[in-house]
C-alpha positions as CSV (number, residue, x, y, z in Angstrom):
1,M,15.9,4.3,0.6
2,R,13.9,3.3,3.7
3,A,13.8,7.0,4.6
4,A,12.7,8.1,1.1
5,G,10.1,5.3,1.0
6,R,8.7,6.2,4.4
7,L,8.4,9.9,3.5
8,V,6.6,9.3,0.2
9,G,4.4,6.8,1.8
10,Q,3.4,9.4,4.4
11,V,2.8,12.0,1.8
12,L,0.5,9.6,-0.1
13,A,-1.4,8.7,3.0
14,S,-2.0,12.4,3.6
15,L,-3.2,12.9,0.1
16,R,-5.6,10.0,0.4
17,T,-7.4,11.8,3.3
18,L,-7.5,15.0,1.3
19,A,-9.0,13.5,-1.9
20,K,-12.7,14.4,-1.4
21,P,-15.5,15.7,-3.6
22,G,-15.0,19.5,-4.3
23,V,-11.1,19.4,-4.1
24,T,-9.2,20.1,-7.3
25,T,-6.3,17.9,-8.3
26,M,-4.1,21.0,-8.5
27,E,-4.7,21.7,-4.9
28,L,-3.5,18.2,-4.1
29,D,-0.4,18.7,-6.2
30,R,0.5,21.9,-4.3
31,E,-0.1,20.2,-1.0
32,A,2.1,17.3,-2.0
33,E,5.0,19.6,-3.0
34,K,4.8,21.4,0.3
35,M,4.8,18.2,2.3
36,I,7.8,16.8,0.3
37,R,9.9,19.9,0.6
38,D,9.0,20.3,4.3
39,G,10.2,16.7,4.7
40,G,13.6,17.8,3.4
41,A,13.2,16.1,0.0
42,L,12.6,17.1,-3.6
43,P,9.6,16.1,-5.7
44,T,11.1,13.6,-8.1
45,F,8.5,14.0,-10.8
46,K,8.8,17.8,-11.1
47,G,11.0,18.5,-14.1
48,Y,11.5,14.8,-14.9
49,N,11.8,14.7,-18.7
50,G,9.8,18.0,-18.6
51,F,6.9,16.8,-16.4
52,P,5.7,20.0,-14.8
53,Y,4.1,18.8,-11.5
54,S,4.9,17.0,-8.3
55,I,2.3,14.2,-8.6
56,C,0.6,12.4,-11.4
57,A,-3.2,12.9,-11.0
58,S,-5.3,10.4,-13.1
59,V,-9.1,10.3,-12.9
60,N,-11.3,7.4,-14.0
61,E,-10.2,6.4,-17.5
62,Q,-6.9,8.1,-17.1
63,I,-4.3,5.4,-16.4
64,V,-1.1,7.2,-15.5
65,H,0.8,10.5,-16.0
66,G,-2.3,12.7,-15.7
67,F,-1.7,16.4,-15.2
68,P,-3.0,18.1,-12.0
69,S,-5.5,20.8,-13.0
70,A,-8.5,22.8,-12.1
71,Y,-10.6,19.6,-12.3
72,V,-12.8,19.3,-9.3
73,L,-13.0,15.7,-7.9
74,Q,-16.6,14.4,-8.2
75,E,-18.6,12.0,-6.1
76,G,-18.1,8.6,-7.7
77,D,-14.7,9.2,-9.3
78,I,-11.7,7.0,-8.8
79,F,-8.5,9.0,-8.5
80,S,-5.1,7.6,-9.0
81,I,-2.2,9.5,-7.3
82,D,1.4,8.7,-8.2
83,C,4.1,10.4,-6.2
84,G,7.9,10.2,-5.9
85,V,10.4,11.9,-3.6
86,T,14.2,12.2,-3.7
87,L,15.7,12.3,-0.3
88,E,19.5,12.5,0.2
89,G,20.0,11.2,-3.3
90,F,17.6,8.2,-3.1
91,V,14.2,7.8,-4.6
92,G,10.9,6.5,-3.2
93,D,7.9,5.9,-5.6
94,T,4.4,4.9,-4.7
95,A,0.8,5.1,-6.1
96,T,-2.7,4.4,-5.0
97,T,-6.2,4.7,-6.4
98,V,-8.7,6.5,-4.2
99,P,-12.5,6.2,-4.3
100,V,-13.9,9.8,-4.1
101,G,-17.0,9.8,-1.9
102,K,-19.5,7.1,-2.7
103,V,-18.3,5.0,-5.6
104,D,-20.2,2.3,-7.5
105,E,-19.4,-1.3,-6.8
106,E,-17.8,-1.9,-10.3
107,K,-15.2,0.7,-9.7
108,L,-14.6,-0.4,-6.1
109,R,-14.1,-4.0,-7.3
110,L,-11.6,-2.8,-9.9
111,T,-9.5,-1.0,-7.3
112,R,-9.7,-3.9,-4.9
113,V,-8.5,-6.4,-7.4
114,T,-5.7,-4.1,-8.6
115,E,-4.5,-3.7,-5.0
116,E,-4.6,-7.5,-4.7
117,C,-2.5,-7.8,-7.8
118,L,0.1,-5.7,-6.2
119,E,0.0,-7.8,-3.0
120,R,0.4,-11.0,-5.1
121,A,3.3,-9.5,-7.0
122,I,5.1,-8.5,-3.8
123,Q,4.8,-12.1,-2.6
124,Q,7.0,-13.1,-5.6
125,C,9.8,-10.8,-4.7
126,H,12.2,-13.3,-3.3
127,A,15.8,-14.0,-4.4
128,G,15.9,-16.9,-6.9
129,N,12.5,-16.1,-8.4
130,H,12.2,-14.5,-11.8
131,L,10.8,-11.3,-13.1
132,G,8.2,-13.4,-15.0
133,D,6.9,-14.6,-11.7
134,I,6.0,-11.0,-10.7
135,G,4.3,-10.3,-14.0
136,W,2.4,-13.5,-14.0
137,A,1.1,-12.9,-10.5
138,V,-0.4,-9.6,-11.6
139,Q,-1.7,-10.9,-15.0
140,Q,-3.4,-14.1,-13.8
141,H,-5.3,-12.4,-10.9
142,A,-6.4,-9.5,-13.1
143,E,-7.6,-11.7,-16.0
144,A,-9.2,-14.2,-13.6
145,N,-11.4,-11.3,-12.5
146,G,-12.3,-10.2,-16.0
147,Y,-9.9,-7.3,-16.3
148,S,-6.9,-6.5,-18.5
149,V,-3.4,-5.4,-17.6
150,V,-1.7,-2.4,-19.3
151,R,1.2,-3.6,-21.4
152,D,2.5,-0.2,-22.6
153,Y,3.8,0.9,-19.2
154,V,5.7,-1.2,-16.7
155,G,7.3,-1.2,-13.3
156,H,11.0,-0.7,-12.9
157,G,14.2,-0.8,-10.8
158,I,14.7,2.2,-8.6
159,G,17.5,3.6,-6.5
160,R,19.5,6.9,-7.1
161,R,17.3,7.4,-10.2
162,M,13.6,6.8,-10.4
163,H,13.7,4.6,-13.5
164,E,16.5,2.0,-13.5
165,D,16.9,-1.5,-14.9
166,P,15.1,-3.8,-15.1
167,Q,11.8,-3.1,-16.5
168,I,9.1,-5.1,-14.7
169,P,6.0,-5.8,-16.9
170,N,2.6,-6.6,-15.3
171,Y,2.4,-9.7,-17.5
172,G,4.6,-12.7,-18.1
173,R,5.2,-16.4,-17.4
174,P,6.5,-18.1,-14.3
175,G,10.2,-19.0,-14.4
176,L,11.1,-16.6,-17.3
177,G,13.1,-13.5,-17.3
178,P,16.1,-12.4,-15.2
179,K,16.6,-13.9,-11.7
180,I,15.8,-11.7,-8.7
181,K,18.7,-11.1,-6.3
182,N,19.1,-9.8,-2.8
183,G,19.8,-6.1,-2.7
184,Y,17.6,-5.3,-5.7
185,V,14.9,-2.6,-5.2
186,F,11.9,-2.6,-7.5
187,A,9.0,-0.2,-8.1
188,I,6.1,-2.6,-8.8
189,E,3.0,-1.0,-10.2
190,P,0.0,-2.9,-11.6
191,M,-2.2,-0.8,-13.9
192,V,-5.4,-2.7,-14.5
193,N,-8.2,-1.7,-16.9
194,Q,-11.9,-2.6,-16.6
195,G,-12.0,-3.0,-20.4
196,S,-9.3,-3.6,-23.0
197,H,-5.6,-3.1,-22.3
198,F,-5.2,-0.7,-25.2
199,T,-4.0,2.9,-24.3
200,K,-3.5,6.2,-26.0
201,V,-1.7,9.5,-25.0
202,L,-3.7,12.7,-24.9
203,S,-2.6,15.9,-26.7
204,D,-0.7,17.1,-23.6
205,G,1.9,14.5,-24.5
206,W,1.7,12.8,-21.0
207,T,-1.8,11.7,-19.9
208,V,-2.4,8.1,-20.7
209,V,-6.0,6.9,-21.0
210,T,-7.9,3.8,-21.9
211,V,-8.9,3.7,-25.6
212,D,-12.4,2.4,-24.7
213,G,-12.9,5.1,-22.0
214,K,-13.4,2.5,-19.3
215,P,-11.9,3.1,-15.8
216,S,-8.4,2.1,-14.8
217,A,-6.7,1.6,-11.4
218,H,-3.1,1.9,-10.4
219,F,-1.2,0.8,-7.2
220,E,2.5,0.9,-6.6
221,H,5.1,0.2,-3.9
222,T,8.8,0.4,-3.7
223,I,10.1,-3.0,-2.6
224,A,13.6,-4.0,-1.4
225,I,14.6,-7.7,-1.9
226,T,16.3,-8.9,1.3
227,E,17.5,-12.2,2.8
228,D,14.3,-12.1,4.9
229,G,12.1,-11.6,1.9
230,P,10.4,-8.5,0.4
231,E,10.5,-5.3,2.4
232,V,7.9,-2.7,1.4
233,L,9.7,0.6,1.8
234,T,6.6,2.8,1.0
235,L,4.1,1.0,3.2
236,V,2.7,3.1,6.1
237,S,-0.4,2.5,8.1
238,S,-3.6,4.1,6.8
239,S,-3.6,6.5,9.7
240,A,0.0,7.6,9.2
241,T,-0.5,11.0,7.6
242,L,2.6,13.2,7.6
243,E,1.6,15.0,10.7
244,T,0.9,11.8,12.8
245,A,4.0,10.0,11.4
246,V,6.4,12.7,12.4
247,V,5.3,12.8,16.0
């Protein structure tokens, strides 16, 4: 799982550098698939319950599960990329929201707070804590900053399959829910909206958007619970593109 997490983290780092004005989201999908297969892995998303692409590409008010397309990234967009790989039977899953070119302060603040929500959630990933501690860490920080957390889609256990038990909501109460144990591996993924938490699915049957049309941000890491605390399996340095990481 460390190897799968490292590979998908490197792929995502490369995609971040490629997500610029003038690039289509389909171009990024093709690049992601090539990097994943060149790394000896399979794109987990492709064919998953019929999903036809290697990444989820969600722009602005799109929350998750967006289809890559001929859409050309525009200056001022925020672009959420979700990616998974299966390497030697184990899955790594990670996501980030990228500012495209120069982005207004409101969108930048949304992405910053959402990433902070993920960091605070990871800090709760210790044996003996409860799943409610993770959800509460996300919820209280998002709501304290005037945002809402998506309730219709959640984080999850991960291992030989992408979605395993337990479900990990981005809301909750401290001390409630199942206890966390050493050896568990979670995909924790705050989805935070600038407006209300209500969502709807577009006619493609996959793309989830905010009902009010306001922007949403999404960050995700795969986390192993160890005796030494949480280990972020998908964390790579910002400079660790696939090319530099392989050297």
